[in-house]
C-alpha positions in Angstrom: 142.1 88.4 176.9 140.4 85.0 176.5 141.3 83.5 172.8 138.1 82.5 170.6 138.8 79.2 168.1 137.1 79.1 164.5 136.6 75.7 163.2 138.5 75.5 159.8 135.2 74.0 158.3 133.3 77.5 159.1 136.1 79.3 158.0 136.4 77.6 154.6 132.7 78.2 154.3 133.0 81.7 154.9 135.6 82.1 152.5 134.0 80.2 149.8 131.2 82.2 150.3 133.1 85.5 149.6 134.2 84.2 146.4 131.8 83.7 145.0 129.6 87.0 146.0 133.0 88.2 144.5 132.4 86.5 141.7 130.1 88.2 139.1 126.9 86.7 137.3 128.4 86.0 133.6 125.3 84.8 131.4 126.5 82.9 128.1 124.7 84.8 125.1 123.8 84.2 121.9 124.8 87.4 119.5 124.4 88.8 116.3 126.0 91.6 114.2 124.0 94.3 112.5 124.4 94.1 108.9 121.9 96.5 107.5 120.6 94.6 103.7 117.5 95.1 101.3 115.3 92.3 101.8 112.2 91.1 99.9 109.2 92.3 101.9 106.8 89.4 100.5 103.4 89.5 101.5 100.6 87.2 101.8 96.8 88.0 101.7 93.4 85.8 101.4 91.4 87.3 98.8 88.6 86.2 96.1 88.0 85.6 92.6 85.5 88.0 91.1 84.2 88.6 87.6 86.2 91.9 86.1 83.4 92.6 84.0 79.5 91.8 85.7 76.4 93.8 84.7 73.3 94.2 86.9 70.9 93.4 84.2 67.2 94.8 84.4 63.9 95.6 82.8 63.6 99.1 81.5 59.7 98.8 82.4 57.9 98.3 85.6 55.6 94.7 85.9 55.4 91.5 86.5 58.1 89.3 86.5 55.7 86.6 84.2 59.1 83.7 83.6 62.8 83.6 84.6 64.7 81.6 82.8 68.4 80.9 83.7 69.5 80.2 87.6 73.1 81.3 88.9 75.7 79.2 87.1 73.9 78.9 83.2 75.9 80.1 80.7 74.1 82.0 78.1 74.6 83.7 74.9 74.5 87.4 73.3 70.7 87.9 72.5 69.0 85.1 74.6 66.2 85.8 76.3 66.7 85.8 79.9 63.3 86.8 81.5 60.0 88.4 80.6 57.3 90.2 82.2 53.3 89.7 82.0 53.0 91.6 78.2 49.4 92.2 78.2 48.9 95.5 79.3 52.0 97.0 77.3 50.6 95.2 74.5 46.7 97.0 75.5 49.2 100.4 75.2 50.6 99.4 71.5 47.1 98.7 70.5 45.7 102.3 71.7 48.2 104.2 70.0 47.8 102.7 66.4 44.3 103.6 67.2 45.2 107.2 68.0 47.2 107.1 64.6 44.2 105.9 62.2 42.2 108.7 64.1 45.2 111.5 63.4 44.6 109.8 60.1 41.8 110.5 58.9 42.0 113.9 61.0 45.0 114.8 58.7 42.9 113.6 55.4 39.9 115.8 56.2 41.6 118.8 57.3 44.0 118.5 54.4 40.6 118.4 51.8 39.6 121.8 53.7 42.6 123.4 53.0 43.2 122.8 49.5 39.3 123.8 49.0 39.6 126.9 51.1 43.1 127.9 49.0 40.9 127.7 45.6 38.1 129.5 47.0 41.0 132.4 48.1 42.5 132.2 44.6 39.1 132.7 43.0 38.2 135.5 45.4 35.6 134.2 46.9 37.0 133.7 50.7 38.7 135.7 53.3 42.6 135.3 54.2 41.3 134.6 57.7 38.9 131.6 56.7 42.4 130.2 55.0 44.4 130.9 57.5 42.0 128.9 60.1 42.0 126.1 57.7 45.6 125.6 56.7 45.9 126.3 61.1 43.7 123.1 61.1 46.0 121.2 59.0 49.0 121.9 60.5 47.3 121.0 64.3 46.3 117.7 62.8 49.7 116.3 61.5 51.5 117.3 64.4 49.2 115.2 66.5 49.5 112.3 63.7 53.2 112.6 64.3 52.4 112.1 68.1 50.6 109.5 67.7 53.6 107.3 65.5 56.1 108.6 68.1 53.6 106.7 71.4 53.3 104.1 68.5 57.6 103.4 68.2 57.6 104.1 72.2 54.3 101.2 72.9 56.6 98.8 71.0 59.6 99.8 72.7 57.7 99.4 76.2 56.7 95.7 74.9 59.7 94.9 73.3 61.3 96.0 77.0 59.2 93.0 78.7 62.1 90.8 77.5 65.1 90.9 79.3 68.2 89.7 77.2 71.8 89.3 77.3 74.1 91.9 76.2 77.0 89.6 75.8 78.1 86.4 76.3 78.8 85.5 80.0 77.3 83.4 82.9 75.2 84.3 85.2 76.5 84.7 88.6 73.2 86.2 91.1 69.2 86.5 90.4 67.5 89.2 92.1 63.5 88.0 90.9 61.2 85.4 91.1 58.1 85.0 88.7 55.2 86.0 90.1 57.2 89.1 91.9 56.7 93.4 90.6 59.8 94.4 90.0 60.4 98.2 89.1 62.2 99.5 86.3 66.3 99.1 86.7 65.7 96.6 89.1 68.0 93.8 89.0 66.8 90.6 87.8 70.2 89.0 87.1 73.7 89.5 87.2 75.7 88.7 84.0 79.7 88.1 84.2 82.0 87.7 81.6 83.6 84.4 82.5 87.0 85.0 80.2 87.8 87.9 82.5 89.0 87.5 86.2 90.4 89.6 88.4 91.7 88.4 92.1 90.4 90.8 95.2 91.9 91.5 98.2 91.1 93.5 101.5 94.5 94.8 102.4 95.5 96.1 105.5 96.4 100.0 106.0 99.8 98.6 107.1 100.7 98.0 103.8 100.7 101.0 102.3 103.2 102.7 104.8 107.0 102.0 105.0 109.5 101.7 102.2 107.9 98.6 100.8 104.2 100.1 100.1 102.0 98.1 97.6 101.4 99.6 94.5 99.2 99.7 91.3 100.8 97.7 88.5 102.6 95.6 91.5 103.6 91.7 89.9 101.4 89.4 92.1 101.4 86.2 92.7 98.2 84.2 93.2 96.9 80.6 93.8 93.4 78.7 95.0 94.2 78.0 98.4 92.4 74.0 97.6 95.7 73.8 95.5 98.7 75.5 96.2 100.8 74.7 93.1 98.6 76.0 90.6 99.8 79.5 90.8 98.9 82.4 88.0 100.5 85.7 87.3 98.5 89.0 88.0 99.1 93.0 87.9 97.9 94.8 90.4 95.4 97.1 88.3 93.6 99.1 91.0 93.7 100.2 94.3 91.4 101.9 96.5 91.7 105.2 97.6 89.3 105.1 100.2 89.4 102.3 103.6 85.9 100.1 104.1 84.4 102.2 106.8 84.0 98.8 108.9 86.9 96.6 108.1 89.7 99.5 107.6 91.2 97.4 104.7 91.5 99.0 101.5 90.2 97.0 98.1 93.0 96.0 95.6 91.9 94.5 91.9 94.4 92.3 90.4 94.2 91.7 86.6 94.9 87.6 86.1 97.0 86.6 83.2 95.5 83.6 81.5 93.7 82.6 84.4 93.2 78.3 84.8 89.7 77.2 84.5 89.8 75.7 87.8 89.7 78.9 89.2 85.9 79.7 89.9 84.1 82.8 90.5 83.8 82.8 94.3 87.4 80.7 94.9 89.4 81.6 97.9 92.8 82.5 96.5 95.9 83.3 98.1 98.1 86.4 96.9 101.6 87.4 97.1 103.7 90.3 95.9 106.9 91.6 96.7 108.7 94.8 96.9 112.4 95.3 97.7 112.8 97.4 101.0 115.4 100.2 101.8 118.4 98.9 104.2 116.6 97.4 107.0 117.6 94.9 110.0 116.4 91.7 110.3 116.4 90.2 113.6 115.0 87.1 115.3 111.4 87.8 117.2 113.2 86.0 119.8 115.7 89.4 119.9 112.9 92.0 120.7 112.2 93.3 124.6 109.6 95.8 125.7 110.0 98.1 128.4 107.7 100.7 129.2 105.6 99.4 126.2 108.6 100.2 124.0 109.6 97.6 122.2 114.1 97.5 123.0 117.0 95.3 122.8 119.9 94.0 124.4 123.2 95.5 122.5 126.6 94.1 124.1 129.5 96.1 124.5 132.6 94.8 123.1 134.7 96.3 125.5 133.5 95.7 128.8 131.1 93.0 128.0 127.7 94.0 129.6 124.6 94.4 127.9 122.8 97.4 127.5 118.7 97.9 126.3 118.6 100.3 123.1 115.0 101.8 122.0 114.6 100.4 118.3 111.8 101.1 115.7 109.7 98.3 114.3 108.9 98.4 111.0 107.0 95.2 110.5 106.3 91.7 111.8 107.0 88.8 109.9 106.2 85.6 110.9 109.7 84.5 111.8 111.0 87.7 112.4 111.2 91.1 113.2 112.4 94.1 111.0 114.1 97.6 112.2 113.5 100.4 111.0 115.9 102.5 113.6 117.7 102.2 116.3 120.6 100.1 115.8 123.8 100.7 113.8 126.7 98.9 111.6 128.3 96.7 114.0 126.3 96.6 116.8 126.4 93.3 118.2 122.3 92.3 119.6 121.9 89.9 122.1 119.3 87.1 120.2 118.1 84.3 123.0 117.8 85.1 126.4 116.8 88.5 126.5 113.8 88.2 128.9 117.0 87.2 131.2 119.2 90.0 130.8 119.5 93.3 133.5 121.4 96.5 133.0 125.4 96.5 132.8 124.8 92.3 133.0 128.0 90.9 131.7 128.0 88.1 129.0 130.2 85.6 127.5 129.5 85.3 123.9 128.9 82.0 122.8 127.4 82.0 118.9 127.8 84.9 116.7 125.9 85.7 113.9 125.6 88.1 110.9 121.8 89.9 110.3 122.4 89.1 106.8 121.7 86.0 107.4 118.5 86.3 108.5 117.0 88.6 105.9 117.6 85.5 103.4 
């Protein structure tokens, strides 16, 4: 038999390969021990300052705008004239109505005298009852026409007065809808008048804010600040939440009444808002802990006996700036890998390098 000699260096190399193959791939991992806790569900949104009371002022009659005395941003007093229509036609109507009253007055005088004469003749027996009844009917008709003519005079005077548009209250002009020389219809907006002291913060809130355990609700306390000056904060209370989502943006309008808003907060300003709601016990993890498998969110959970990891599906309550809030899928005491989730495989051994409590993430 022929003896085969294997060099010593080759034997050492083969032994090293076998040792390397036999050594399991153990990865160092940062972990977190799950501790469900209640957290402040702060939400921040951007909105706009709008007047709480804003009226569309319009003429009560149609006509041609003769002049408009105010522009956007002008402060006005109650009773001040804001715009006026050409009143010539309305003056003519008033004169015609007054002439009609004069005519009916003369008719009443005539029929009254005729009725008085017929009444005397009837009393003396020189005229039949039917003749007197006719005279009385003519008198009553004349009096009715006079009353109608007087009512027309009142109506013509009102219409003449309506050619001047006056401010119903002290306020500031926020919009204009008609220019001098323009023909407007009755009820068409000419100016918008707002009360300057009553301001609302108006936000468009996504529908996710109304689901889960930390929903936005009426009477919620809200902190509001102008975007140009975040330190200028003021408090407010949500007083109105739209019951129907906007058809285009699919958001809900939330109106917040501001308490003692600063003078620097003007209508139309962009503002930020934040409100807090205390959630139920949830688990907050770093965003790096989240893994996705088959379009389903999951996390790597460490088996403390074997030191291996297993992928566990979870339900996400919401995503914040630097964390993800887990609603379901984890229990108290579970050890979750928070770094290197994309490099792990099912059943892989890990060596714990650092361990935190999930409660520290939610603070």
